N, C-alpha and C positions, 0 to 999 in steps of 0.2 A: 806507371806512367806519371811523370811529374810535369808541373807547369813549365819549368825551365827547359825541359826537353821539347815540349811543344813549341815554345817560343823560339828556340834555337832552330828547330826544323823549319818553321814558317819563315824565319829570317833567311835561311839558306834557299828557300824557294824564291826569294827576291834577289839575293846577291849571287847565287850560284858560285860562291867562293867561301871556303872555310876561313881563309885569312880575313876577308872583308867582314864576315859575320862576327868573328872574334873581336875585331876593332869596334864594330857597332855595339856589341853587347858588353864590351869592357872586360873580356875574359881572354884566356890563352887559347891558341888554336887546338891544343891537346884537350882542353875542356870541351870545346865544341865537338871534337871527334868523339870524346867519351859520352857526351849527351846523346849524340846521334846513335852510337853503338848501343847504348842502354835502351833507347827507344826502339831500335830495330829488334833487339832481343825480346822486348815486351810484346812487340807486334808479331814477331816470328817471321818477318819478311825483310828484304833489303829495300830501303826507301830511296837511297841516293847512290849514284854511281860516280866515282871520282874519275877525272881525266886531266890531261895536261892543261886544259883550258879552265878547269875548276871542278864543278860537279853538276850533275843533272839528275832529275827525278827519274826513278825507274817507273815501270807501269804501276807497280804497287804504290809508289810514292805519289803518283798523279791521282790515284784513286783515294789515297788517304788525305791529301791536302785539304779538300773542302771540309772533311770531318775534323781535321786538326783546327781549322779556323773556328768551327762551331764549338769544339771543346774549349778553346781558349776563351771564347766569349762566355760560355757557360761557367767556366772556372772563375772568371772575373766577377760575373754577376753573383755567383755563390759566395765569394769572399765578401762582397759588398753587403749581401743579405745577412751573412753571419755576423758582421760587425754591428748590424742594426742601425737604426736611425733615431736613437734617443727618444723612443716612445712615439715617434711620428709614424703615420701609416706607411710611408714609403720615402725614399730619397731619390730626387731627380738630379742628375749630373748634367749640367747645361754648359755647352761651350759656345762662346761668342767671338766672332771675328773682332780684332782689336778696335776697328772703327765703330762697331756697334756697342762695345763695352765702354769706350773712352768717355763719352759725354754724360750718359745717364744710365748706368747698368741697372739701377733700381727699377726702371720701367719694365724691364723684362722679368725681374723677380716678382714684381707686383702682379703682372699678368699671369704668371704661373700660379701664384698663390690665390688669385681670383678663381681659378678653375680647380685647383687642388689645395684647398686651405690647410689640409692636414699633412702636407708633404714637407719634408726637409729639403733644402735646396743647396747644392754645391755649384758654384759658378766659376768658370775659368775662361780667361781671354787668351787667344792663341791665333795662329795662322791656319789657313784652310788645310794644308797638307797634313799637318800634325793632328788636327781635329778629326780628319777623315780616318787616320790611323787609329786614333783613340776610340772613335765610335765602332770601328771594325773589331777592335780588341775587347770592347766592353768597358773601357775606362770612362767614356762619356755615353750618356743615353741619347742625347739630342744635341746637335750643333748647328749654329747659323753661320754660314760660310759665304765667301765670295767666289771661290774657284772649286768646282767639283773635281775630285780625283777618283774616277770610277774604280770599283772593286766588286767582286762577285757578291759580297755580303752587305753592300751599301745601297740604300734607297734615297734618291734625291727628289725634292719638290721645290719649285720656284715659289717664293713668298711675295716678291715684289722687287722694288729697286730703290736705291738711294740716288739723289741728285747732288752733283757737285758743281759749284760755280767758282769762277776765278775772282780773287780779291787781291788787294794790295794795301799796305799801310797808307793811311790818309795823307800823310806828309811825304810820301815817297816820290811823288811826281809821276807815278805810273797810273794812267787813267784809261788807256786803250791798248789793244793788242800790239799795235805798231810801236808803242813805247817800250815794250818788253823784249829783252834779248836773253840769250842763254846765260848771260852773266848776271841778270837781274831776275832770275826765275828759279823756283824750287819745284821740282817735279814730284807730284804725289803718286808714287808708284805703288798704288794700293793693290792691284791685281794684274794678271796677264791681260784680262779683257780691257781694263782701263788703259793699260799701256798701248794696246793695239788701236783703240779708239783715239787716244791722244795723238798717236803718231800719224793717223790718217787726217785728223782735223788741224793739228798744229805741228807739222813736221819741223818747222824752224825752231821749236822748243823741245825737241825730243831728246837732245843730249846736253842738258844744262850742267853747270858745275856742281849743283847741289840736288840731291834727291833723297827721299825718305819713304819708308813703307808704312808709316802710321801718320794719321792726320794730326795727332797731338804733336809729333816731332815736326811736321810740316809747319804747323802754326807757330811753334817756338822759333823755327828758323826764319820765317818771313818777318816775324816781329823783331828779331835781333838784327837781321841783315837788311831789312826794309825792302824785301823782294816781293814778287807776286807769286801766287800759287792757287791751286784748287782746294777748296774746303767744302765740307758738307753744307748744304743749303741752310739748315737751321743754325748751325754754328756761325756761318758767314753772316746770316741775318742779325744775330745777336751782336756780333762784333761791329757790324755796320751801324746798328742802332745805338751802340755805346760810343760811336764816334771814333773807333779805332781803325776801321778798315773802310775802303771804298770798293764798290763792285766794278769790275772791268766789263762794261755793258756790252761791248761788241765781241766778247769771248764766248764761244759756244758752251752750252751746258754739257756736262758729261754724266752719264748714268752708270750705276753699278748694280747689277742683279744681286739679289740676296737669296740664298737657297737654304733649305733645311735638309739635314742628312741624319738618318737614323739607320739602325741595323735592319737588314731586310726582313728578319723574322718579326719585327715589331710594326711593319708598315700598315697592317690592318687592325692592330689592337686599338681599342676605343680610347684608352688614355692618351696614346700618342697622336691619334687623329685629332683629339680635342686640343692638345697642346700645339700641334702644328697650325691648326686653324687660329688659335689664340695668337701665336707669333705672327701669323700673316696679318691679322687685324691690328696688332701692335705696330707693325711696320707702316701701315697705311695711315695711322693716326698721327697728327702733328705732334712734334716733341714739345 
């Protein structure tokens, strides 16, 4: 039983299509079929049933799926452990939503090292969907995300929230919401929750010409185009203090929940409980 066979089987559990799984894994359809056949021979049972619509799990496949997820996670952890951590006690693989990593990623690193000074740390910035998949597969140990993507092997906890306020360049002539139109606005499409809240509070600005999924990009766009947009409160405060931006005082504040996601098997382990509590405290402290 090989890791690529497990990965292929689990991808088929999602796609129900040999062709789609081949595209996602970057292999040929015959390779996908060969991996499944080899896995079924090793298991001694049929795991998938082909049909005109694609494929579906057999009863045995349904029973094997949760074990396959556990095997994939264990294999990933085993490879990481075998590679070692350069003499450190352990390696923590931490994922951060882009907006959490953009301004001061060191604050998260320092908080981890304050609790686990002997740990080596790998940090990665990404989007919620991919980080949830990486935690589930074992590529990440802990991730701080904006949008939860539930899966049987994932455990989520709310840490707190970020506050966003609307700003505009000081010389843009934009000082209140009524000054701002879809042509003079950049939508910070940070998450699905942010999009829904924004649409409810500011429907007239829900479909602007410009939008971006990262605050760093939003900030660059409003600086270049002299438009208004939402930025994180600490970032906005710094830009206002530097005389670069002005706050749109009558614009509502928007909040974005921040969650921690870990593998379900780690939810009660002391080291992860301490780290989650540390991340929660880090979020509450001013930047």
